[in-house]
C-alpha positions as CSV (number, residue, x, y, z in Angstrom):
1,M,0.0,0.0,0.0
2,L,2.8,2.4,0.8
3,A,4.4,2.1,-2.6
4,R,1.1,2.9,-4.4
5,V,0.9,6.4,-2.9
6,M,3.3,8.6,-4.8
7,S,1.6,12.0,-4.8
8,Y,0.4,14.3,-2.1
9,C,-2.5,13.0,-0.1
10,N,-4.4,14.6,2.8
11,S,-5.6,11.3,4.3
12,T,-3.9,10.5,7.5
13,S,-3.4,6.9,6.3
14,C,-1.4,8.2,3.3
15,I,2.4,7.6,3.6
16,N,3.0,11.2,2.2
17,H,1.0,12.6,5.1
18,H,3.2,14.6,7.6
19,L,2.5,11.9,10.3
20,F,4.9,9.6,8.5
21,Q,7.6,12.2,7.7
22,C,10.7,12.5,9.9
23,Q,10.6,15.5,12.2
24,Q,14.0,15.0,13.8
25,H,14.7,18.7,14.5
26,R,11.3,19.3,16.0
27,V,11.7,16.3,18.4
28,L,15.2,17.2,19.4
29,Q,14.3,20.8,20.1
30,H,11.1,20.2,22.0
31,P,11.7,19.2,25.7
32,L,8.5,17.3,26.1
33,L,8.9,15.3,22.9
34,L,12.5,14.6,23.7
35,N,11.6,13.4,27.2
36,D,8.9,11.1,25.7
37,L,11.5,9.7,23.2
38,L,14.1,9.0,26.0
39,H,11.5,7.4,28.2
40,R,10.4,5.1,25.4
41,L,14.0,4.1,24.6
42,E,14.6,3.3,28.3
43,L,11.5,1.1,28.3
44,L,13.0,-0.9,25.4
45,Q,16.1,-1.6,27.4
46,Q,14.2,-3.3,30.3
47,P,14.2,-7.1,30.4
48,Q,10.4,-7.3,30.2
49,S,10.5,-5.8,26.7
50,R,12.1,-9.1,25.5
51,I,9.4,-11.2,27.2
52,H,6.5,-9.1,26.0
53,P,7.4,-8.0,22.5
54,C,6.9,-4.3,21.7
55,V,7.7,-2.0,18.9
56,E,11.4,-1.0,18.6
57,I,13.7,0.5,16.0
58,G,13.8,-2.0,13.1
59,S,10.4,-3.5,13.8
60,E,8.0,-4.0,10.9
61,V,4.5,-2.9,12.0
62,T,1.0,-2.9,10.6
63,I,-1.4,-0.3,11.9
64,R,-5.0,0.6,11.2
65,Q,-6.5,4.0,11.7
66,L,-9.6,4.1,14.0
67,F,-12.5,6.5,13.5
68,Q,-15.4,7.5,15.7
69,H,-18.4,5.2,15.8
70,G,-16.2,2.0,15.6
71,C,-15.3,2.5,11.9
72,A,-11.8,1.3,10.9
73,G,-9.6,3.0,8.2
74,E,-7.0,1.7,5.9
75,V,-4.2,-0.6,7.0
76,V,-0.6,0.6,6.6
77,T,2.5,-1.6,7.0
78,F,6.0,-0.2,7.3
79,Q,9.4,-0.6,9.1
80,L,10.5,1.8,11.8
81,V,14.0,2.9,11.1
82,E,16.7,5.4,12.0
83,P,16.1,8.9,10.5
84,S,19.0,8.5,8.0
85,R,17.3,5.4,6.5
86,A,13.8,6.8,6.3
87,N,12.0,6.8,3.0
88,P,8.3,6.5,3.5
89,N,7.6,5.8,-0.2
90,Q,9.7,2.6,0.3
91,G,7.9,1.6,3.6
92,L,10.8,3.0,5.8
93,V,9.4,5.4,8.4
94,S,11.6,7.3,10.9
95,Y,11.1,6.6,14.6
96,L,11.3,10.4,14.9
97,S,8.1,10.9,12.8
98,P,4.9,11.6,14.8
99,I,3.6,8.1,14.1
100,G,7.0,6.5,14.8
101,L,7.4,8.2,18.1
102,A,3.9,7.2,19.1
103,L,4.6,3.5,18.2
104,L,8.0,3.1,20.1
105,A,7.7,0.6,23.0
106,L,4.0,-0.2,22.4
107,P,2.8,-3.9,22.6
108,L,0.8,-5.7,19.9
109,G,-2.8,-4.7,20.0
110,A,-2.3,-1.3,21.6
111,E,-4.5,1.6,20.6
112,F,-2.6,4.9,20.5
113,P,-3.2,8.6,19.6
114,V,-1.0,10.5,17.3
115,V,-1.1,14.3,17.9
116,S,0.2,16.6,15.2
117,G,-0.5,20.3,15.5
118,A,-4.2,20.8,16.4
119,S,-5.3,17.4,15.1
120,E,-5.3,14.0,16.7
121,S,-5.8,10.6,15.1
122,R,-6.2,7.2,16.7
123,W,-4.6,4.0,15.6
124,R,-4.3,0.3,16.5
125,L,-1.1,-1.8,16.2
126,M,-2.4,-4.8,14.3
127,A,0.8,-6.7,13.6
128,L,4.4,-6.6,14.9
129,N,7.5,-8.3,13.4
130,R,10.7,-7.6,15.4
131,K,12.9,-9.5,12.9
132,G,14.9,-6.4,11.9
133,A,14.8,-4.8,15.4
134,S,18.0,-3.4,16.8
135,N,18.0,-5.2,20.1
136,E,17.8,-8.8,18.6
């Protein structure tokens, strides 16, 4: 699905949407976002993260957007990568993107919000493959 979206799209499940774009400078210059990132990275270093799999850098994830009234949106699959490897059109999304930061350290099945500016969207982690994860 990610490869089929090559032009601008305003749908939040579109890979060209700003939720999937790396925002490294914004995260590193915003104290609350940086604190959240460091907290999530610490969680990944704890032993229970090996027992109960959770999203880490290198994980391939499948997420689905959730709408009000129980409606479900499109499914999106991508790998969470370092900012230098990010290329959303190829299914490689930076962990410093809004969606990447929200996913870090989440367990399979988790529902999570992604806040970007004045908008918020809700998502569910549908599948998790840690084969390419950095801690394995």
